N, C-alpha and C positions, 0 to 999 in steps of 0.2 A: 761649314764647309761653304763650297762656291754655290749663289744661289740657294741657299738653303731652304727658304720661303716656298721657292717653287718646285724644287725637288721633291719638298714634303707634299705638296699639292698633285703631283707628277703620281707618287704613288700610292696618295687615297685615290686619285680616280680609277687608277689601273688597279688598286685592289677591290674596289668595286667591281671590274669587270670580271674578276676572277672569282669574286664569292657569289657572283647571280647565278641563277637556276639557270634562267634561258637569254639567249642574245638574241634580240628582235631589233626594230626599229625605233623604238622608244629608249630600248640602252642607248644602242649608241648617237642619239639625238642628244639625250643627256652628258652622253662621254662629249662631245663635239663641245657642247655648249661651257663645259666645265675649263675644258682645253684651252677655249677660247679667252675663256675668264682667267682664268690663271696668266697664260699669256699677254692678255693687255696688261696686268696687274704688275707685269716685268718690265713694262714699256714698251713692247715690242708695238713694230708698227700695225695700224686698222688693218689694212692690207692685205700685208705678209700675213695675218694671221689670218684672213678670209681664206687666201690664196690655200695654205698648210692644210687647213681646217676642212677644207672642200677636198684636198687629195684623201685625206685622212676616212672620210664618209665615204667618198666614191666606192675607193678599194673597201672599205669594211662592210660595205654592201652587197657590192657586186662579187670581190674573189673569193673561189670558191679552193679549198686546198684538203690534204688528208688529214691536219693539224686542227686540234681540238678549236673550234671557231674562237672562245675565248682568247688562246692561245694566238690565235692569228691575230686577231685585234690588236695586241701588246706589241706583237710584232711588227703589225704595220705602221702604231703611233709611234717605235723605234726606228724603224728604216726611215719614218717621214720627216722625222726629226733630228735624224741623221744628216737627210738631205739638204733641211733646210738649213742647218750652218755649217752646210760646205762639202759634206760626202766624206772625201777621203782626207788624210793630213798634210798637207801642203809646206813643207820645210823648204827652209833658205838652202841655195845650194851652192857652196864658196866655192869659187874656181880657186887655181894657181895662181892667178894673177896677184902679183905682190904691189901695192898691198890692192886686197880686195875690198872697195868702197861702201860704206852702209852708212845712208844719211837718215838722220832722223828730223822727221816733221811734226809739230801740232801745235794747239792751242796756248796757253799761257793756262797752270798749275796739270796740264794733263800726265804728268809725269816722266817727260821725255827726260831727264838727266839722270833721274833715280833708272829708268829703265836700261839707257846705255851703259850703268855701271851693271847690271844684270846681264844684260848678254855680254857684257866682255868677261864676266866670271863664267858664263855657260861657255864661251869657245875656250877660253883659256882652259877647263877644267876636261877640253876634250882636245887637249894638245895645241891649241895655234896660236902667234904670237899674235899680242893682241896691243893696240892703242886708241888713243880717243882724242879726238881733236874738239876744243871749247870754240863755236863760232856764234853765240850767243852774247851779242855784244852791248845790250838793252840790259842787262839786268844783273850785275856787278855780283850779286849772291849764286847765282849761275855758275861762274868760275870757278868762284870758292868752294860749292857744292860737288861740282864734278872733280877738283885735285884731291878734295878731302876722299872723295869715295873711291878714288882711284888708288890712292894713296893706301887705303887699307887692304884692295886688293892687291898691290903692288904689282897695278898696272902703268905704262906709260902715258902721260896725259902731255898735249901739247895747248897752252893758252898763252895770251898777249893782252894783260890789262889796259895798256896804253893805246894801243890800235883799235880804232870805233868801224874799222871795214872789213868784214868778214871774206872778202875774197883775198884781201893781201894778206889778212892771217894765214890763211890756207896754201899763198903761194913761198909764205914764209918760211914755213917749215917742210917745203915741197921737197928740198935733197934726203929729208931722213925718213919719210914714207916707204921706201924699198926696202927696208928692213924690217917691216910685218908682214902678216898674212892678211890681216883684217884691221881696216881703222874705222871706228866708229866715231860720228862726224853729228857734233850736238849743235842744233840753230834755234832761234830767238821765236820766242810763240809772242802772241798777243791774246787778248781778254777775246778776241774773234777775228776771223780770216778779212782784216782790212786791205785797203790798196797798198800803205808801205811795206807788209809783212809780204804778200802778193810779188812784189816788185823786188823785196831782197830774196824772197827764195828763187823767185826765176833767175838771179843775177849768181847767186851759188849755185844752183843747178847745172846752167849751162857751163861754169867753169869747171867745177869738179866732175861733172859728168858720172854720179854715182852707179856703182852697178845693178844696189838696191835702194828702192827709198821707202822708207817706213814709216807708217801714219801712224804715231801714239795718240788713244782715244782713252779719257778716264770713263770707265763703267757708270761712272753716275751720270754722264752727261744726261741720256735721255734719246728721245729722237731726233735732236738736235744733230747728231752723229751722221745719219746720212746726208746733210746739208753740208759738214763740213769735210766728210769725205768726198763729194763731189767737188767740193773747192779745191782743194787741196790736188785731187786727180786732175783738176783741169790745167791747174797750172804748175807741177811738175812732177805728172804721171806716177803715183803711187803704184805701187808693186808688192805693195803687204802691207799690213794691219796686224796694231798688237794692243791689246785692251788692257790696262794697267786697274791695277785696285777694284779687282774682280770679287777681293776678300770683302768687301767693307761694305756692299751694296745689294740690296735685293730688287734692284730695279735693274741688272746690267743687259738685259735683252735688246732694247737699243741700241747699245755699242754694238751685240755680238751678230746683229741681224741688218744695222743701219749700212753697212760698209759694204753689202753685195750691191749696189747698182754702179758700184767701180770695176767689180770684177776682179779687187784685190782680198785676197783673202786671208784668215786668221793665223798669224803664224807662231805668234805665242800668247800667253796671258799672264799678267802680273798677281798672284793668289796673295800677298804678304808685302814686307817691307824688307825683309832679308833680300838679302844677296842672292839668295838659294832659291827666293819665293819667286820662279818662273818655271814657267811649262809651255812645250812645245803644245799647238792646240791640236788636239786630234778629237773630229767630229764624233765619231764612233765612242772614243772612251770616255767624251764629254758627257754624251747622253746616255751612257750606261752607266757612270756614275751619278747621274740626274735620279734615274729612274732605282740607286739602290742594286745597281747589278755589279759595281765597282768599277776598276781599272787598271788590271795588272801590269800592262805595258809601261803606265807610268809610276806603279812602282815598282818596276823592276829599272827604269830611267834613271828613278832616286837612286836605288843601291847601287848601280855603277858608277854614281857620281865620286861615293864616299869607299867603296871596295871594288877589288879587282874584281875582271869577268869571271873569274871561277868561282867565287862564291856569290857571286851576282845570282848564277848558275844555281848555287845548293840552296839560294832561300827558294828559288821557286820549286824546289826537290821537297823541298821539306811543305810548301803549301800545299804543292798537289799530292804528297805523300801520308801527311799527318805525322810523321815522325818528330817527336822534338822533347831534348832533354837539357839540364840544366847546362852542358856544357855548351849546348847552340845557344841557349840565352846568355852565356858569359860572353860567345865570340862575336854575338852579332849587338852586345850592348852599348859598345861605342858608336857604332855604325847606324843605329838605331838612332841615337842622340842626334848625330851628323844632318841625319832624313828631314828631321822635322819634328814637329809635335805629334804623339801617336794618334789624337784624333783623325790629321790628317791622313797621314799613313792607311789609316782604318777603312777612309771613304772607297781607297781604289783596290780594296778586296772584295771579290763578290759576295755579296748579299750580306754585309757590315755593316753598311751607311745606314739600313734600315734598324740596326738593334739599338737598343738604349743599353748602352755599357757604361757599369758602375763607374764614378767617377776615379775612383783610385785605380782603375783598370788604366785609365788614359793620361790621367795626370802623373807622373811621374817626373819628380822632380831633379834638378842636377845632385844634390847632395844627396839624395837617396840611391843614388844609381853607384855614386862613389861607395857610399856604406856596403850596397848589394857588391859592388865588385870584392873588398875585404871580405864580405861573409864567405861568397863564393871561392874566394882563394882559401879559407880556414878547411875548406871541405876534400874531406880524400878523393880519391878519385871515382870509387863506386859510389859516393854519394855524391857527386857531381851528374853518373850513367843514370842515379836512379836515386834523384832527392825524397821516395816516400820511404828510404831507410830512415830517414833522421826522425828520428824518436828524440824524447823530452833530453833524455842524457846526452845525446850528440847534439841538440841545438844550442845546450847551456854550455858543451865543449869551444861548439864552434862560435857561439856569442863572447866567451873571453878569450879565444886565439883573435878572432878579428876585431874586438874592443868593442864591440855592440850590445843588444842587448836580446835576451831570448825574443822578447814581442818584434823586435826586427829580423829578426833570422826566420821567425814562424811570417812574417805579412812577405818575405821573399818568398816561402812557398807557398804561400797563396797566390802570388801574383806567377809563379811558374806554371801553377796548376791551370788559372785560368787561361793562360798563353797555350797549354800545351790544349785545353779543349777546343779553345780557337782554331789551333792548326788542325785538330779532329777534325773540326768541319768541313776543312777544305781539302782532305784525304777523299781522294778520286778527281776525275775532271768532269764528269756530269754536273753542269749546269744549274739543272732542275734540281738536283738533290742537295746542292748548296744552296738554294732558293728556299726551298722547303723549308730545310735547317734554319734559313735566317727569316722564318716565318712570312716568305712572300710566294704565293702558292701561282706564283705564273713564271712564265721563263721567253728566254730571247733565243734568237738564234746564234 
């Protein structure tokens, strides 16, 4: 999970509150100290930690509501953490201007080029005609990387290895840009924000006049993020931030919070190496996932990328109704495979990230999925609708028909039962009940 260590610490802290018999000043002070330790260990700036925990403490001591006091404290922590990370989701507004120009800036190694390919993939899937432009003239490998990534995604890429002036490269292809809805522009980076880089970025910015200027910051950069964000903002007016490599570090707090000084909000987060491993940053969903509450909005967003809107709605209906049969499993197997690893999907389902699921329930290999497809194809309609009908004789017949073994047929039935059990846990829309079943005895608004 993204920021798994911090999430575990927060869930431990809030479980202590939920299990406490009395809520008094001593408990609140202990809660504040533990939150401070957790955030500081995630590399969040000391001043920001102090301001956040001060707000939590003041509200916990003063506010009186009809809610149980323990529940109220959990709500306060949720609300203040959400506000701390930007409160509302801030999405890019792509206008009809052709092309809508998005320029990426950042230091060397921040992941700009990879992030551009992810953004191109993200918007291409949403129906936009996209192209990329490589203006990193200092690192030959950057051009190779951009071309290779774009080739895989079947996205047009404009580059010129011979020209060393980025402004001239931009002008070279100026007659082609109007065919595209969005043009993503890759710029050079340095080991730090030095004078040469500042001069180049200013020149590119003045010539291109991009509609959005997105700063890419690696999650492992720590508290230096604030200094970098301020430097880039001063010289080109950063309009948004993307935090990359968020899956590979436990100390991403500095990158997530250090950009606040610029007023530019985090727009996306990179959560893996694949083209699909990019999520819009939603503070409410992010904090909810951090606390083990899941993020159904992010889950449905992923679902929409691989299946049509009608079927995405069906997934939501299944999650909230608890209905699930072998036909459902059959229909969703390929889609789930495209959505990514099951452990990442589980994070997004309320109450599930706190559960210790068996490895076999999460690590379903592609070869196994193919075998399961053959097994399901060999089942009768009745057996698909009600897998509990499959006894030893039926399992033997299905195994022969699918070219598999009886144990593999039984393994699929076992997987179905686990999946059905999880769906039953989602039955109804009461988050408190979902959490209780997930062994987290507190609720959020």
